[in-house]
Structure formats: C-alpha cells, structure tokens
N, C-alpha and C positions, 0 to 999 in steps of 0.2 A: 820409246815413250818416256822412259825414265830420264834420259838426257834432255828431252824437250821440256819436261817439267822443271828440271834443274836450271835450264836456261831461263825459263820464265820466272822462277823464284829469284835467281840472281838479278835478273833485270828489274824485278819488283823491288828488291832490296836496294839496288842502285837508285831507282826512282825515289824510293822512300828516303834514302840518304840525301839526295839532291833536294827533295822537298823540305827536309829538315833544315838543311843549310839555307835554303831560300827563306823559310819562315824565321829562322834564327837571325838572318841578315835584316829582315824587315823589322823584327823585334828590336834588334840592336840600333837600327836607324831611329825608331821612335823613342827609345830610351835616351839616346844621345841628343836628339833634337829637343826632347823635354828638358834634359839637363841644361843644355845651352840656353833655352828659353828661360829657365828658372834663374840662372846666373845673371842673364841680361835683365830680368825682372828685378833682381836684387840690386843691381847697379841703378836701375831706374828708380826703385824705391828709395835708394840713398839720395837721389836728387830731390826727393820730397822732404827729406830731413835736412835740417841745418845742424851740423855736428861740429865738434871740435876737430881741428885739423889732423891731429894724430889718429883719432878715431876714423875720420874720413879716409885717410891713407890705409889704415889697417883693414877696414872693410873693403876698400877697392882692391887691395892686394889679395885678400882672401877670395874675393869674387874671381879675380883673374886666375888665381891658382886653381880654384874649383873648375873653372872653365878649361884649364889646361891648354891655354892658347898663348900665342905670342903677343897678345894684347899688351900694350905698354902705356895705357892711359896714366897709370900711377907714375911711371918714369917721366912721361911727358909733363905732367903737372909739377912734379918735383923739380924738373928742369926749368920750367917757367918761373918757379918760386926762387930757386937758389942760384941760377946762372944769370949772367948779364945778357939782356936782349934789347933790341930796339924798343923803346918805351916812350910813353907820353906821361908827363907829370902835369896834372891839372889841379891847381889849388886856387879857388876863387876864379878870377878871370886870367890868372897868370898861368900861361901854358908854355911848357918846354918839351920839345920833342928831340929825342936822341936816337939817331939811326934813320934809315930810309923807310923801312917797312915795320912800323911799330906793332908788336903783338901783345904788349902789356900796357895797362893803364893804371896809374896810381893817382888816387884822389882822396878827398876827405868827405865826410858826411854833409858838410855845409855846401859843398860844390855840387852835390848830386842833382839838386833841382835845376841848375843852369847848364848841365852837360849838353843839352840839346842846342843851346845858344852859342856854345864855344866852338870856334873853328879848329877842328882837329881831324886827323885821319882816322876814320872809324871802321873801315872795312875789314881790317886784318886783326883787330884786337881779339885775342882768345881769352885773356884773363884780366879781370879788373880787381885791383886791391883797394879796398875802401877802409879808411882809417877813422877810428873813433878816438879823439884826442883829449877830450875834457868831459867833465860831468854833464854839461849842458847838451853835449852830443847825444846822450842817452835819451833825450826827449824827442829827437827826430825820428821819423819813420824812414825805412829803406824800401822805397817802391821799386820793385824789380822791373816794372814796366818801363822805367826810365832808361834801362839798359838795352831796350829793344833797338836802339839806333846802331848798335854794334852787331852787325850781321854774323860775324864769326865767333862771337862770345860764347864760351861754354862754362867758364868757371868764375865764381865771384868769391874772393877771399876777404873776410872782414877781420881787421886787426884792431883790437882795442888796446890802447896804451894805458888805460886806467882800469882799476879793478871793477869787474862786473861779473855777470853770470850768464850761463847758456840760456837760461829762461828769459832774461832781459833782452838779450840779442835776438832771440827767436820772436819775441813779442814785437820787436821793431820792424820785422819783415812784413811787407804788404805785397799782394798780387803775385804770390809764388805759384806759377803755373808749371813748375818743374821743368822749365826750359833750361835752367842752369843748375850746375852743381854748386851749392853754396856751403862754405865751411868757414870757421872762424878760429882765431887764436887770440888768447888774452895774454898780453906780454907782461903786464905788471912791472914794467921797468927793465926787464931783462932783454938782452939783444935777440934779434930774430935769428 
C-alpha cells in the first residue's frame, strides 16, 4: 500500500508541476502580448504627435528596442531620408520625376493645394517632404487630407528653412487622423 501511495503522490507532484508550467506559459503569453500591445500603442500615439525629427527617431527606436523585435521602421525611414531613391519633385506645376517607381515626394507648402491636379505617379509614394521656405508660408495650413491621394504614404516630413517653433508648425496642421507619422526639422540655414 505504501508503494501505491508513493506512486500517487509522485503522479500528483508531476501533474502539479505540469499545471504550474501550463499556468506559467499562459501568464507569460498574456504579459508578452500586453507588452507588445503597449509598444504598438506607443508607436500609434507617436503618430498623433507632431514632433521634431530627432525626437521622432529617438521615440521610435526606443519603442522598437522595448518590443525587442526585428522591426526596422526607424532604419527604413532614415533610409528614405538620407539615401537617393526614385522621387518626384513637385513645385507649383513644375514636376520632375527621377526613377521608375518613385517612393519619395518633395514639394513646398504652396503646391500642396494643387497636388490633386498634378499628373504624377501617386501609388508608391511612402514619404512626402514638405518645405516651408519663407515667412509667408507660416500663414498656410497643412491639410493632411490632401495627402490621401497617396495610397502608400506613411510618413510626412516638414522641413522649415526659416526660424519657427514646434508650436507654430503644430498649429498649421489640419485633419490629423493619425493616418501618417508626421515629424519636422527646422534647418535655420544649416544643411540637412
């Protein structure tokens, strides 16, 4: 009888250990899912904010690091900014396309209202760079709905070549439905 009890106790301990592993696994799953969701929420919240470019990259890299994933959004965006890609330069009605499949659009704030009317390849544009070039440009609004014609657009970079502030740029933005990540750089005469 003693051996029978010993077998039942060992069997019970093994089941108990297996149950502990099972519960621990479920707990770990929920914690990691919650962590992943939180980091994705941080990235999404960053889309709601219009921040300076260095802060944008810092926040994005921190989110990627916290996620501990191979996500390379920050590297991809830096690549779009710093490397040569097929691009469209659209200033007023003067349009120049370089390359077969343009992924970048460069324009200025005065051209924004007529973007719908200009004949350009719109399907593959991932990043739009919008320039603020003179004091009068600060009186314009930047209606993000005007970018809806670009189906692949994810990022809008605003570059001001004149002195301004984050507050002024933020006040210029209209219809921000968080569809895009918007960030800015104030150059004040220095090179990009």
